[in-house]
N, C-alpha and C positions, 0 to 999 in steps of 0.2 A: 573549543571552537576553534576554525580554521578560517583564514581572511585568503582570497582568491580571488584574480581580477579575468574579466570579462569584456568582451563587446557586446556594445549596446546595439548593434549590426546585427540583421537575419542572420542567425546561425542556417545556411542553404546544406540539406543531404540528397545530392544528388542523384536521383536515383529512376531509370527510365522503364523498372518492370511493371509501374501499375497507374491505372489511368486517372491519377487522383490525389491532388495534391493534398496532404497534410497541415492546419498552420497550430504550433501553441503560444499560447501568449502565457507567460507564467511570471505572476508578483511576486519575488521570494520575501521573507520576512521570518524574525524569531517569535514562534510561540508563546502566548503567554495564557496562564490557567486564567486570570480575570476576561480574558478575549474568546474561552470554549466555547459562550452560547452566541455570540456575535458570528465565529468565524463558520458555527455549523449553519446557522440563518444567512450568510451571507451569498453563499452559492444560488438560490434559490430567487433570489433579489432580480437577480442577475441573467438569469434563463430562462424566463420566458415572454418578457416582453421590454421595450423599450419607452423613451420621452415620445421618441416619434412614433412609434407603434406598440398602441399602448392595451392592448388586449393581447393573449394569449392567440388569438385565432388572427389577429391582423398582423401577428409579429411571425407563423408559421409561415401565412402565406407568401410573405415577401420573403422568406429563406425560399419557398421553394419555387419563387421567382425568380430569385435570384440564382436557383442554382444550387444551391446550398445543400451535401448528401446529408449532415451533419453537425450541428454546434452544442455545443455540452459548458456545463462550468460545473467544476468540483472545487475541492478542496483538499491536499494531502499533506501531510504530519511524515517525518523523518527524523527521528530523535526529537530535538526542540525547533531544527528548521520547518518550515511549511511554507506552502505553495499555493495559491490561489492560478489556478489552470484555465485557458481559455482553449478549446479545441474547436476548429475550423475544419472537417471535409469537404474538398469544393472537387470538380471535374477538372482535369487534363485538359486545358484550350483544346488542344489536339484534338483528343475522343469528343468536346463538345463540339468544336467545330467552331467555335466562336470567343471573342475576350470578351470576360465579363469579368475581369481579375478584380479591377479596381472598385468594379461598384459590390464586389462580396467584400473586397478588404473597408470598402468603407463602412457597411455596413457590420461587420464586427467590432470596428469602434466604436460604432454608433450603442454598439450593445453592451459594450465595457465602459465608456465614458460620461452616456449620456439615457442609466436607467431611470424607470418610471420615478419622479419624485411631484414633492406637494411641499411648499413651505421651506425648500432646504430641510429636508425630512423624506423616506420613503415613505409610499402610496401604503396610509393605515389601514387599509381593508386586506391586501395584499399581503403585508406584514403580518396583521394579524393570523391571518389565514394560514402562514406559513408555521407563524409557534404556536399554534395550536396542532396542526400537522408535528411538529417536532417533541411536542410532548403527547401526542398520541402514541407515534411510534416510542418513545424513550419509557412510558406506560406499560406498551404491549412486550417489549425487550424485558421488561424488570419482573414479568411473569411468565417470561419465559426459562426453560431449563439451560439450554446451550448459551445465552446471554451473562446470564448469571452465574453459570460455572466461568465461563474463561473471564469475566471481572472481578471473582472472586480469586483465581490464580494467580492472575497477576497484580494482585493487593498482596498476596501472601506470598511473593516471590521477590516483591521488589522492594529494593534498597536505597536508591533516589525518589522515587516519586513520580519517574518518568514515564516509564512502562504502562505503570496503572493509570496514568493520570486521564479521567474521563470527566466529561460530563453529567454524567450518571450519578456525580459524586460532588456534584455543584449544580444544583437543580435549580437551587435560588438563583443563577445568572439569567436562567429565561425568563425568570418576572421581570430582572433588572436591565432586559434588553427592550429599547422602545425605537417606535422608526425615526425618532431624531437620534440617538445615540449609535445604530447601526449605520445609520446615512453616516457620521462622523467618523466613526471605524475605517466606512469604506473610503473616504476621503483620504486615509490615514494609508491606506495598503493598496491602493489602486491610484488615484489620483498623483500622490506624492512619492511614487514608489516609482521608478526606472523597470520595462518588466524585460524579461528574458527571450527571445524570440526565434522560435525554431520552425521552419522550412521546410517539406521533405516532397520530392517530386520529380517532374523532368519539366524542369525551370530554373531559369539564369536569374544572378545576384543582379545584372542588367534590365532583367524583369520585375523581378520583385522587389529591390531596394528603395526606387523611386517611390514608388504606390509608399509601401511599409512606412518610410520618410516622413509623407507627408500626414498619414495618418495617426501614426506612432511618433510623433516629433519628439529629438533632444538634442542638446547641447556637446553633451559627453561623445564620446569616443568609446571608452570603456567604462563598465565601473564595479566594485568593491563588491561581494560577496562573503557575506558570514556563515557559516556551516559548522551545524553542530550533530553529526550525524549518528554517532556514537556512543554509546551509554554502557559499557561492559559491566554487569553486573557480578557481586562476588558472591562464590558459595555462603549458604545461610549459615552454616554451623559444617564441623567436623561430622558429626552427624545429621543427618539429614532430621528435619521437621516432619511429621504426621497427623494429618489434622481429621478427622470424621464431620462431617457435616447434616444433621437429618432434615430434611425442607419437604415442604408439598408439593413434590413434583411423582411423575409416574413413569420417572425415568433414575438410574443409577449410570456414575462415570466413575472410574477410577485413573486419576490423573496425577502424570509422573513429571517433574521439574528436572531436567540436570541443565548445571552449569559450569563452564568452560573456565577454569581455572589457567587467570594470565591469559584470557583471548586476545588475538590480534587479526588483523585485519585478514593476512593470510591463510589463518586457522577457518575463514567463512566454506572453502574449498571442503574443508575436512566436515566439519560440522553441519554439511547437505550430502556428502556421500553418508554419513551415518544415518540420515532421514531417506537418503534412496536404498538402503542394504534393508531397511526395514519394512518400506510401504513399495520399492517398487516395483511394478512386473517381472522384473528381471532378477528379484531376490524376494520378497516377501515376505522376509524372514518373521514378522511380527504376527502376521495373522497364520501361516503356516503349524507355528506354534500355539496360539493361543485360538483357533478355530478349524484348522486344518485334525491339527492332532485331538485337543483338549477341546473343542467344543463348547469353550468358552465366552466368549462374545458377542453381540447384535453386531459389533463396529467397531471399528477402531481410526486412529489418525494420529497423524506424526507431524509435528510442526516446527520449523527452525526457526530462530530470530536471530539472524547475524547482528545484527546492527545493538544488541543486548546482550551475545554470548551465549542464547535459552539453548536448550529443543524440550519441545511439550509431548507429550504422550498419553493419549486420552481412549480409555475404553470404557465403551458401553457393554452395563456387564447388568444380570441380578445378580442384586444385591447377598445371595449367599454364596455366590461364586467367590466372593474377595480377595480371599487369604488364596488359595489356589490360583487367581488369575496375577495377584502379587507375586507371587511367586517365580511364572512365568514370564512375567516378562523381565526379570532381573536374571533369569536363565535367559533370555534371549540378547542381552544387551553381553553378556557372556562371552556367549558365542562371537561378539564383533572383535573380541580379540586373539580371535583361536585363527590364525596366519591361512594355514590350509584350508578353513571351511573358507574364507574370504576370496579368496585369489580368484577364483574361479568366478565367484561373485561382479567383484570389481570389474571385469575384465569384459563382462557384459554390459554391466552400466555405462562403461566408456564406451560401448560400441550402438548405445540409446542415445546416449546425449551426443556422439557425432551424427547420428543419423536425428535427432532434435536440431542441432546446429544449422543442420540441412535445410529442413522441412519449413523455419524460423525464416529462411530467404522467403521465402512467400508469403510474409506476415508483416504487413505494412505495419502493423502497430509495435511488434516487436522490434521493428529497425527503426522505425525513431525512439521508441524509449531506449532503446541501446548507446543512442546516439545522445540522448538528455543525460542519461547517465554514466555519460564519462564526460560531457562536457563539464558537467556541475561535481564530478566527483564524486558520485552519490555509491558507484559498487562498480567490479569489474565489467567487462561488457562481455555476452555471449560467449564471443571469440576465445578473448584472454581469460575466460574461466574455463572453459573446454583443455586449451593448453597446460593451463596449470592442474587442473583433474587430471591427464594423462603421466604427466607424473609421478600422481600419490600410488603408494604401495599399499600392501598388506599392513606393511611392520608399521608406516604411516598411521595407520588407522588404531594398529594396538596401542602404538605410542598413544595418540592420540585420547584414546579410551583410558588412559589414565590422568590425563587430566579433566575427562567428562565426569562432574561430581551431583551424586543424587543431591538433592537440594529440599527435594520437599514432595508429598506422597500425600497429594489431597483428593478423600473417597466422601464425592456428594449423592449421599443414600438418598431414595425415599422414602417416605412414613409408609408402613406397614400398613393397609387399606385391608378393612373386613367384607 
């Protein structure tokens, strides 16, 4: 757990390249298992209506009347640190040729602090609708191949109970959630919490701060934030666990989970590089081996989890090809130890990342996310990541591969159908 201090004033990211202003209002907290259903339901109760605008049509019309380009609420978890995040996108007043900033901020404040309620609880009809929608989504996912596969793999490799934490395993919490205790949760997470505020666009502190202070008042100049982003998982055993499961699906997939021994934050760059070498258009090592050379797969994907020190490889196959496909995945991973083969591919990836860095200068959401990641100590900025990447060599990758330990091989096999 890390503590750091952050200002309660808006953090301004001055940028003149876009004709919009982005505002993120983030309410931080530490996630608890018993609140999983509440945190899943809360964004929907704050996204479509307010006390003043009690129907979705009323609220949407008011957003349009105030020239709001987009408004959204979501919940995100990073390790055990979580945020309820409100995002507003509005036109730059210079592009709009009128100044309605205060009415836009006021509307945002009303959406956050004055939701539609009755008798100190959320509106029962709206709450029950969202509750049923959540149950329906979970029921549909339960019958779907990919959600089942991902959930099963998380459970098999998790040694801390955080990587695999999911509402799917605590569905009783949905029924235990009521419009009243969800509103109590809202009061704890929103009304009693000082938000972190980010504003990006062609705007000055003198323009925005007085309005923010009016509608998001606080007596504190700074606040202390507790974060718990990283939960590195140790390898399962000296020898990987191999598990086969047969289910009533019409797909089969072979999954490999690697864990980094003694993972550190700086290993994030190398873990991501392994992913790039396996899947990037600059190298495509995995697809070349499995599809081009051997025609073994329908599709493959590689996903790094830097906060947990994991690398996941999933290949979708005909179950008859399982043994050969497994052999060729392991062969491909050995190629990553060959400096002579990896060096030219690494240079191509570095060049692609340089171009991506330039391209992201035109992506306003990438820019504000970069600023948020930096201020909240979540991860490296894109520029820092590229600078660290440029220093890496094929020898670094070879040495890293010695610490990348195969932890689990999981084969989810479709039942044979006549």
